[in-house]
Chimera marker file (.cmm) of the C-alpha trace (Angstrom):
<marker_set name="trace">
<marker id="1" x="-43.237" y="-18.260" z="-11.025" r="1" g="1" b="0" radius="0.5"/>
<marker id="2" x="-42.407" y="-21.204" z="-13.153" r="1" g="1" b="0" radius="0.5"/>
<marker id="3" x="-41.096" y="-19.164" z="-16.056" r="1" g="1" b="0" radius="0.5"/>
<marker id="4" x="-38.756" y="-17.391" z="-13.955" r="1" g="1" b="0" radius="0.5"/>
<marker id="5" x="-37.285" y="-20.631" z="-13.129" r="1" g="1" b="0" radius="0.5"/>
<marker id="6" x="-37.163" y="-21.929" z="-16.447" r="1" g="1" b="0" radius="0.5"/>
<marker id="7" x="-35.471" y="-18.790" z="-17.961" r="1" g="1" b="0" radius="0.5"/>
<marker id="8" x="-32.426" y="-19.488" z="-15.416" r="1" g="1" b="0" radius="0.5"/>
<marker id="9" x="-31.003" y="-22.426" z="-17.170" r="1" g="1" b="0" radius="0.5"/>
<marker id="10" x="-32.236" y="-21.146" z="-20.834" r="1" g="1" b="0" radius="0.5"/>
<marker id="11" x="-30.614" y="-17.750" z="-20.392" r="1" g="1" b="0" radius="0.5"/>
<marker id="12" x="-27.149" y="-19.506" z="-19.139" r="1" g="1" b="0" radius="0.5"/>
<marker id="13" x="-27.183" y="-22.074" z="-21.933" r="1" g="1" b="0" radius="0.5"/>
<marker id="14" x="-28.038" y="-19.317" z="-24.691" r="1" g="1" b="0" radius="0.5"/>
<marker id="15" x="-25.162" y="-17.293" z="-23.424" r="1" g="1" b="0" radius="0.5"/>
<marker id="16" x="-22.709" y="-20.415" z="-23.683" r="1" g="1" b="0" radius="0.5"/>
<marker id="17" x="-24.190" y="-21.079" z="-27.102" r="1" g="1" b="0" radius="0.5"/>
<marker id="18" x="-23.462" y="-17.469" z="-28.213" r="1" g="1" b="0" radius="0.5"/>
<marker id="19" x="-20.138" y="-17.845" z="-26.982" r="1" g="1" b="0" radius="0.5"/>
<marker id="20" x="-19.215" y="-20.953" z="-29.168" r="1" g="1" b="0" radius="0.5"/>
<marker id="21" x="-20.954" y="-19.812" z="-32.290" r="1" g="1" b="0" radius="0.5"/>
<marker id="22" x="-18.694" y="-16.917" z="-32.275" r="1" g="1" b="0" radius="0.5"/>
<marker id="23" x="-15.793" y="-19.088" z="-33.252" r="1" g="1" b="0" radius="0.5"/>
<marker id="24" x="-17.513" y="-19.684" z="-36.277" r="1" g="1" b="0" radius="0.5"/>
<marker id="25" x="-16.887" y="-15.961" z="-37.169" r="1" g="1" b="0" radius="0.5"/>
<marker id="26" x="-14.582" y="-15.217" z="-40.068" r="1" g="1" b="0" radius="0.5"/>
<marker id="27" x="-11.310" y="-13.582" z="-39.259" r="1" g="1" b="0" radius="0.5"/>
<marker id="28" x="-11.896" y="-10.056" z="-39.989" r="1" g="1" b="0" radius="0.5"/>
<marker id="29" x="-11.920" y="-6.943" z="-38.094" r="1" g="1" b="0" radius="0.5"/>
<marker id="30" x="-15.608" y="-6.655" z="-38.226" r="1" g="1" b="0" radius="0.5"/>
<marker id="31" x="-16.280" y="-10.078" z="-37.354" r="1" g="1" b="0" radius="0.5"/>
<marker id="32" x="-14.106" y="-9.642" z="-34.002" r="1" g="1" b="0" radius="0.5"/>
<marker id="33" x="-15.951" y="-6.332" z="-33.009" r="1" g="1" b="0" radius="0.5"/>
<marker id="34" x="-19.454" y="-8.055" z="-33.528" r="1" g="1" b="0" radius="0.5"/>
<marker id="35" x="-18.087" y="-11.037" z="-31.739" r="1" g="1" b="0" radius="0.5"/>
<marker id="36" x="-17.196" y="-8.898" z="-28.696" r="1" g="1" b="0" radius="0.5"/>
<marker id="37" x="-20.778" y="-6.964" z="-28.945" r="1" g="1" b="0" radius="0.5"/>
<marker id="38" x="-22.965" y="-10.053" z="-29.185" r="1" g="1" b="0" radius="0.5"/>
<marker id="39" x="-21.130" y="-12.179" z="-26.238" r="1" g="1" b="0" radius="0.5"/>
<marker id="40" x="-21.295" y="-9.228" z="-24.413" r="1" g="1" b="0" radius="0.5"/>
<marker id="41" x="-25.351" y="-8.658" z="-24.599" r="1" g="1" b="0" radius="0.5"/>
<marker id="42" x="-25.982" y="-12.443" z="-24.662" r="1" g="1" b="0" radius="0.5"/>
<marker id="43" x="-24.036" y="-13.027" z="-21.391" r="1" g="1" b="0" radius="0.5"/>
<marker id="44" x="-25.666" y="-10.232" z="-19.942" r="1" g="1" b="0" radius="0.5"/>
<marker id="45" x="-29.289" y="-11.622" z="-20.348" r="1" g="1" b="0" radius="0.5"/>
<marker id="46" x="-28.488" y="-14.528" z="-17.945" r="1" g="1" b="0" radius="0.5"/>
<marker id="47" x="-26.617" y="-12.582" z="-15.613" r="1" g="1" b="0" radius="0.5"/>
<marker id="48" x="-29.366" y="-10.327" z="-14.969" r="1" g="1" b="0" radius="0.5"/>
<marker id="49" x="-31.956" y="-12.925" z="-14.685" r="1" g="1" b="0" radius="0.5"/>
<marker id="50" x="-29.713" y="-14.316" z="-12.119" r="1" g="1" b="0" radius="0.5"/>
<marker id="51" x="-29.463" y="-11.044" z="-10.428" r="1" g="1" b="0" radius="0.5"/>
<marker id="52" x="-32.964" y="-10.764" z="-10.673" r="1" g="1" b="0" radius="0.5"/>
<marker id="53" x="-33.602" y="-14.500" z="-9.128" r="1" g="1" b="0" radius="0.5"/>
<marker id="54" x="-31.445" y="-13.183" z="-6.012" r="1" g="1" b="0" radius="0.5"/>
<marker id="55" x="-33.659" y="-9.835" z="-5.930" r="1" g="1" b="0" radius="0.5"/>
<marker id="56" x="-34.598" y="-8.391" z="-2.423" r="1" g="1" b="0" radius="0.5"/>
<marker id="57" x="-37.818" y="-6.920" z="-3.736" r="1" g="1" b="0" radius="0.5"/>
<marker id="58" x="-40.541" y="-6.761" z="-6.351" r="1" g="1" b="0" radius="0.5"/>
<marker id="59" x="-39.135" y="-3.672" z="-7.870" r="1" g="1" b="0" radius="0.5"/>
<marker id="60" x="-35.740" y="-5.013" z="-7.703" r="1" g="1" b="0" radius="0.5"/>
<marker id="61" x="-37.037" y="-8.176" z="-9.702" r="1" g="1" b="0" radius="0.5"/>
<marker id="62" x="-38.636" y="-6.203" z="-12.361" r="1" g="1" b="0" radius="0.5"/>
<marker id="63" x="-35.576" y="-3.945" z="-12.745" r="1" g="1" b="0" radius="0.5"/>
<marker id="64" x="-33.362" y="-6.913" z="-13.373" r="1" g="1" b="0" radius="0.5"/>
<marker id="65" x="-35.580" y="-8.652" z="-15.538" r="1" g="1" b="0" radius="0.5"/>
<marker id="66" x="-36.402" y="-5.048" z="-17.632" r="1" g="1" b="0" radius="0.5"/>
<marker id="67" x="-32.471" y="-5.053" z="-18.192" r="1" g="1" b="0" radius="0.5"/>
<marker id="68" x="-32.311" y="-8.860" z="-19.383" r="1" g="1" b="0" radius="0.5"/>
<marker id="69" x="-35.256" y="-7.632" z="-21.698" r="1" g="1" b="0" radius="0.5"/>
<marker id="70" x="-33.191" y="-4.816" z="-23.042" r="1" g="1" b="0" radius="0.5"/>
<marker id="71" x="-30.335" y="-7.113" z="-23.671" r="1" g="1" b="0" radius="0.5"/>
<marker id="72" x="-32.138" y="-9.782" z="-25.172" r="1" g="1" b="0" radius="0.5"/>
<marker id="73" x="-33.365" y="-7.429" z="-27.792" r="1" g="1" b="0" radius="0.5"/>
<marker id="74" x="-29.943" y="-6.074" z="-28.300" r="1" g="1" b="0" radius="0.5"/>
<marker id="75" x="-28.455" y="-9.594" z="-28.612" r="1" g="1" b="0" radius="0.5"/>
<marker id="76" x="-31.321" y="-10.189" z="-31.189" r="1" g="1" b="0" radius="0.5"/>
<marker id="77" x="-30.086" y="-7.323" z="-33.213" r="1" g="1" b="0" radius="0.5"/>
<marker id="78" x="-26.234" y="-8.329" z="-33.301" r="1" g="1" b="0" radius="0.5"/>
<marker id="79" x="-27.073" y="-11.746" z="-34.192" r="1" g="1" b="0" radius="0.5"/>
<marker id="80" x="-29.481" y="-10.370" z="-37.230" r="1" g="1" b="0" radius="0.5"/>
<marker id="81" x="-26.781" y="-8.042" z="-37.945" r="1" g="1" b="0" radius="0.5"/>
<marker id="82" x="-24.136" y="-10.912" z="-37.969" r="1" g="1" b="0" radius="0.5"/>
<marker id="83" x="-26.302" y="-12.961" z="-40.377" r="1" g="1" b="0" radius="0.5"/>
<marker id="84" x="-26.948" y="-10.181" z="-42.696" r="1" g="1" b="0" radius="0.5"/>
<marker id="85" x="-23.059" y="-9.061" z="-42.836" r="1" g="1" b="0" radius="0.5"/>
<marker id="86" x="-21.956" y="-12.432" z="-43.776" r="1" g="1" b="0" radius="0.5"/>
<marker id="87" x="-19.559" y="-12.982" z="-40.707" r="1" g="1" b="0" radius="0.5"/>
<marker id="88" x="-20.269" y="-16.641" z="-40.156" r="1" g="1" b="0" radius="0.5"/>
<marker id="89" x="-20.324" y="-19.568" z="-42.394" r="1" g="1" b="0" radius="0.5"/>
<marker id="90" x="-22.152" y="-21.549" z="-39.760" r="1" g="1" b="0" radius="0.5"/>
<marker id="91" x="-25.872" y="-22.592" z="-40.909" r="1" g="1" b="0" radius="0.5"/>
<marker id="92" x="-26.767" y="-22.248" z="-36.802" r="1" g="1" b="0" radius="0.5"/>
<marker id="93" x="-27.435" y="-18.768" z="-37.104" r="1" g="1" b="0" radius="0.5"/>
<marker id="94" x="-30.972" y="-19.007" z="-38.015" r="1" g="1" b="0" radius="0.5"/>
<marker id="95" x="-31.401" y="-21.338" z="-34.781" r="1" g="1" b="0" radius="0.5"/>
<marker id="96" x="-29.343" y="-18.779" z="-32.496" r="1" g="1" b="0" radius="0.5"/>
<marker id="97" x="-31.699" y="-15.755" z="-33.683" r="1" g="1" b="0" radius="0.5"/>
<marker id="98" x="-34.690" y="-18.020" z="-32.988" r="1" g="1" b="0" radius="0.5"/>
<marker id="99" x="-33.560" y="-18.891" z="-29.203" r="1" g="1" b="0" radius="0.5"/>
<marker id="100" x="-32.898" y="-15.205" z="-29.068" r="1" g="1" b="0" radius="0.5"/>
<marker id="101" x="-36.409" y="-14.199" z="-30.087" r="1" g="1" b="0" radius="0.5"/>
<marker id="102" x="-38.015" y="-16.808" z="-27.769" r="1" g="1" b="0" radius="0.5"/>
<marker id="103" x="-35.884" y="-15.646" z="-24.631" r="1" g="1" b="0" radius="0.5"/>
<marker id="104" x="-37.059" y="-12.237" z="-25.717" r="1" g="1" b="0" radius="0.5"/>
<marker id="105" x="-40.721" y="-13.094" z="-25.951" r="1" g="1" b="0" radius="0.5"/>
<marker id="106" x="-40.493" y="-15.100" z="-22.472" r="1" g="1" b="0" radius="0.5"/>
<marker id="107" x="-38.738" y="-12.130" z="-20.689" r="1" g="1" b="0" radius="0.5"/>
<marker id="108" x="-41.274" y="-9.494" z="-22.374" r="1" g="1" b="0" radius="0.5"/>
<marker id="109" x="-44.144" y="-11.625" z="-20.962" r="1" g="1" b="0" radius="0.5"/>
<marker id="110" x="-42.576" y="-12.007" z="-17.503" r="1" g="1" b="0" radius="0.5"/>
<marker id="111" x="-41.809" y="-8.302" z="-17.240" r="1" g="1" b="0" radius="0.5"/>
<marker id="112" x="-45.613" y="-7.171" z="-18.502" r="1" g="1" b="0" radius="0.5"/>
<marker id="113" x="-47.008" y="-9.834" z="-16.018" r="1" g="1" b="0" radius="0.5"/>
<marker id="114" x="-44.998" y="-8.139" z="-13.337" r="1" g="1" b="0" radius="0.5"/>
<marker id="115" x="-45.749" y="-4.643" z="-14.208" r="1" g="1" b="0" radius="0.5"/>
<marker id="116" x="-49.677" y="-5.742" z="-13.862" r="1" g="1" b="0" radius="0.5"/>
<marker id="117" x="-49.395" y="-7.250" z="-10.493" r="1" g="1" b="0" radius="0.5"/>
<link id1="1" id2="2" r="1" g="1" b="0" radius="0.2"/>
<link id1="2" id2="3" r="1" g="1" b="0" radius="0.2"/>
<link id1="3" id2="4" r="1" g="1" b="0" radius="0.2"/>
<link id1="4" id2="5" r="1" g="1" b="0" radius="0.2"/>
<link id1="5" id2="6" r="1" g="1" b="0" radius="0.2"/>
<link id1="6" id2="7" r="1" g="1" b="0" radius="0.2"/>
<link id1="7" id2="8" r="1" g="1" b="0" radius="0.2"/>
<link id1="8" id2="9" r="1" g="1" b="0" radius="0.2"/>
<link id1="9" id2="10" r="1" g="1" b="0" radius="0.2"/>
<link id1="10" id2="11" r="1" g="1" b="0" radius="0.2"/>
<link id1="11" id2="12" r="1" g="1" b="0" radius="0.2"/>
<link id1="12" id2="13" r="1" g="1" b="0" radius="0.2"/>
<link id1="13" id2="14" r="1" g="1" b="0" radius="0.2"/>
<link id1="14" id2="15" r="1" g="1" b="0" radius="0.2"/>
<link id1="15" id2="16" r="1" g="1" b="0" radius="0.2"/>
<link id1="16" id2="17" r="1" g="1" b="0" radius="0.2"/>
<link id1="17" id2="18" r="1" g="1" b="0" radius="0.2"/>
<link id1="18" id2="19" r="1" g="1" b="0" radius="0.2"/>
<link id1="19" id2="20" r="1" g="1" b="0" radius="0.2"/>
<link id1="20" id2="21" r="1" g="1" b="0" radius="0.2"/>
<link id1="21" id2="22" r="1" g="1" b="0" radius="0.2"/>
<link id1="22" id2="23" r="1" g="1" b="0" radius="0.2"/>
<link id1="23" id2="24" r="1" g="1" b="0" radius="0.2"/>
<link id1="24" id2="25" r="1" g="1" b="0" radius="0.2"/>
<link id1="25" id2="26" r="1" g="1" b="0" radius="0.2"/>
<link id1="26" id2="27" r="1" g="1" b="0" radius="0.2"/>
<link id1="27" id2="28" r="1" g="1" b="0" radius="0.2"/>
<link id1="28" id2="29" r="1" g="1" b="0" radius="0.2"/>
<link id1="29" id2="30" r="1" g="1" b="0" radius="0.2"/>
<link id1="30" id2="31" r="1" g="1" b="0" radius="0.2"/>
<link id1="31" id2="32" r="1" g="1" b="0" radius="0.2"/>
<link id1="32" id2="33" r="1" g="1" b="0" radius="0.2"/>
<link id1="33" id2="34" r="1" g="1" b="0" radius="0.2"/>
<link id1="34" id2="35" r="1" g="1" b="0" radius="0.2"/>
<link id1="35" id2="36" r="1" g="1" b="0" radius="0.2"/>
<link id1="36" id2="37" r="1" g="1" b="0" radius="0.2"/>
<link id1="37" id2="38" r="1" g="1" b="0" radius="0.2"/>
<link id1="38" id2="39" r="1" g="1" b="0" radius="0.2"/>
<link id1="39" id2="40" r="1" g="1" b="0" radius="0.2"/>
<link id1="40" id2="41" r="1" g="1" b="0" radius="0.2"/>
<link id1="41" id2="42" r="1" g="1" b="0" radius="0.2"/>
<link id1="42" id2="43" r="1" g="1" b="0" radius="0.2"/>
<link id1="43" id2="44" r="1" g="1" b="0" radius="0.2"/>
<link id1="44" id2="45" r="1" g="1" b="0" radius="0.2"/>
<link id1="45" id2="46" r="1" g="1" b="0" radius="0.2"/>
<link id1="46" id2="47" r="1" g="1" b="0" radius="0.2"/>
<link id1="47" id2="48" r="1" g="1" b="0" radius="0.2"/>
<link id1="48" id2="49" r="1" g="1" b="0" radius="0.2"/>
<link id1="49" id2="50" r="1" g="1" b="0" radius="0.2"/>
<link id1="50" id2="51" r="1" g="1" b="0" radius="0.2"/>
<link id1="51" id2="52" r="1" g="1" b="0" radius="0.2"/>
<link id1="52" id2="53" r="1" g="1" b="0" radius="0.2"/>
<link id1="53" id2="54" r="1" g="1" b="0" radius="0.2"/>
<link id1="54" id2="55" r="1" g="1" b="0" radius="0.2"/>
<link id1="55" id2="56" r="1" g="1" b="0" radius="0.2"/>
<link id1="56" id2="57" r="1" g="1" b="0" radius="0.2"/>
<link id1="57" id2="58" r="1" g="1" b="0" radius="0.2"/>
<link id1="58" id2="59" r="1" g="1" b="0" radius="0.2"/>
<link id1="59" id2="60" r="1" g="1" b="0" radius="0.2"/>
<link id1="60" id2="61" r="1" g="1" b="0" radius="0.2"/>
<link id1="61" id2="62" r="1" g="1" b="0" radius="0.2"/>
<link id1="62" id2="63" r="1" g="1" b="0" radius="0.2"/>
<link id1="63" id2="64" r="1" g="1" b="0" radius="0.2"/>
<link id1="64" id2="65" r="1" g="1" b="0" radius="0.2"/>
<link id1="65" id2="66" r="1" g="1" b="0" radius="0.2"/>
<link id1="66" id2="67" r="1" g="1" b="0" radius="0.2"/>
<link id1="67" id2="68" r="1" g="1" b="0" radius="0.2"/>
<link id1="68" id2="69" r="1" g="1" b="0" radius="0.2"/>
<link id1="69" id2="70" r="1" g="1" b="0" radius="0.2"/>
<link id1="70" id2="71" r="1" g="1" b="0" radius="0.2"/>
<link id1="71" id2="72" r="1" g="1" b="0" radius="0.2"/>
<link id1="72" id2="73" r="1" g="1" b="0" radius="0.2"/>
<link id1="73" id2="74" r="1" g="1" b="0" radius="0.2"/>
<link id1="74" id2="75" r="1" g="1" b="0" radius="0.2"/>
<link id1="75" id2="76" r="1" g="1" b="0" radius="0.2"/>
<link id1="76" id2="77" r="1" g="1" b="0" radius="0.2"/>
<link id1="77" id2="78" r="1" g="1" b="0" radius="0.2"/>
<link id1="78" id2="79" r="1" g="1" b="0" radius="0.2"/>
<link id1="79" id2="80" r="1" g="1" b="0" radius="0.2"/>
<link id1="80" id2="81" r="1" g="1" b="0" radius="0.2"/>
<link id1="81" id2="82" r="1" g="1" b="0" radius="0.2"/>
<link id1="82" id2="83" r="1" g="1" b="0" radius="0.2"/>
<link id1="83" id2="84" r="1" g="1" b="0" radius="0.2"/>
<link id1="84" id2="85" r="1" g="1" b="0" radius="0.2"/>
<link id1="85" id2="86" r="1" g="1" b="0" radius="0.2"/>
<link id1="86" id2="87" r="1" g="1" b="0" radius="0.2"/>
<link id1="87" id2="88" r="1" g="1" b="0" radius="0.2"/>
<link id1="88" id2="89" r="1" g="1" b="0" radius="0.2"/>
<link id1="89" id2="90" r="1" g="1" b="0" radius="0.2"/>
<link id1="90" id2="91" r="1" g="1" b="0" radius="0.2"/>
<link id1="91" id2="92" r="1" g="1" b="0" radius="0.2"/>
<link id1="92" id2="93" r="1" g="1" b="0" radius="0.2"/>
<link id1="93" id2="94" r="1" g="1" b="0" radius="0.2"/>
<link id1="94" id2="95" r="1" g="1" b="0" radius="0.2"/>
<link id1="95" id2="96" r="1" g="1" b="0" radius="0.2"/>
<link id1="96" id2="97" r="1" g="1" b="0" radius="0.2"/>
<link id1="97" id2="98" r="1" g="1" b="0" radius="0.2"/>
<link id1="98" id2="99" r="1" g="1" b="0" radius="0.2"/>
<link id1="99" id2="100" r="1" g="1" b="0" radius="0.2"/>
<link id1="100" id2="101" r="1" g="1" b="0" radius="0.2"/>
<link id1="101" id2="102" r="1" g="1" b="0" radius="0.2"/>
<link id1="102" id2="103" r="1" g="1" b="0" radius="0.2"/>
<link id1="103" id2="104" r="1" g="1" b="0" radius="0.2"/>
<link id1="104" id2="105" r="1" g="1" b="0" radius="0.2"/>
<link id1="105" id2="106" r="1" g="1" b="0" radius="0.2"/>
<link id1="106" id2="107" r="1" g="1" b="0" radius="0.2"/>
<link id1="107" id2="108" r="1" g="1" b="0" radius="0.2"/>
<link id1="108" id2="109" r="1" g="1" b="0" radius="0.2"/>
<link id1="109" id2="110" r="1" g="1" b="0" radius="0.2"/>
<link id1="110" id2="111" r="1" g="1" b="0" radius="0.2"/>
<link id1="111" id2="112" r="1" g="1" b="0" radius="0.2"/>
<link id1="112" id2="113" r="1" g="1" b="0" radius="0.2"/>
<link id1="113" id2="114" r="1" g="1" b="0" radius="0.2"/>
<link id1="114" id2="115" r="1" g="1" b="0" radius="0.2"/>
<link id1="115" id2="116" r="1" g="1" b="0" radius="0.2"/>
<link id1="116" id2="117" r="1" g="1" b="0" radius="0.2"/>
</marker_set>
């Protein structure tokens, strides 16, 4: 249960980091579109973890954490696309991608553990 509690502030901070990071994107139509996508998915990770924390049943908890996992995977995708498309001149992208990957792995472990129990 410790990971479930630790993941709450981590996903909140991750969403906040992505919002702030998106401010470094170039001022192009494509960058604006990608910024909206990555902000939407990154903030959804934390929102679904919050919902899971307030779940009324194990099934509800698992459902919300699974959605958070899917959103973390999507966020990881968008961040890699942003990096490879050169939408930001900030050198911070690798750190943000690494955090997305770590969150994805933690959520995957939580979901896997809950499915087995």
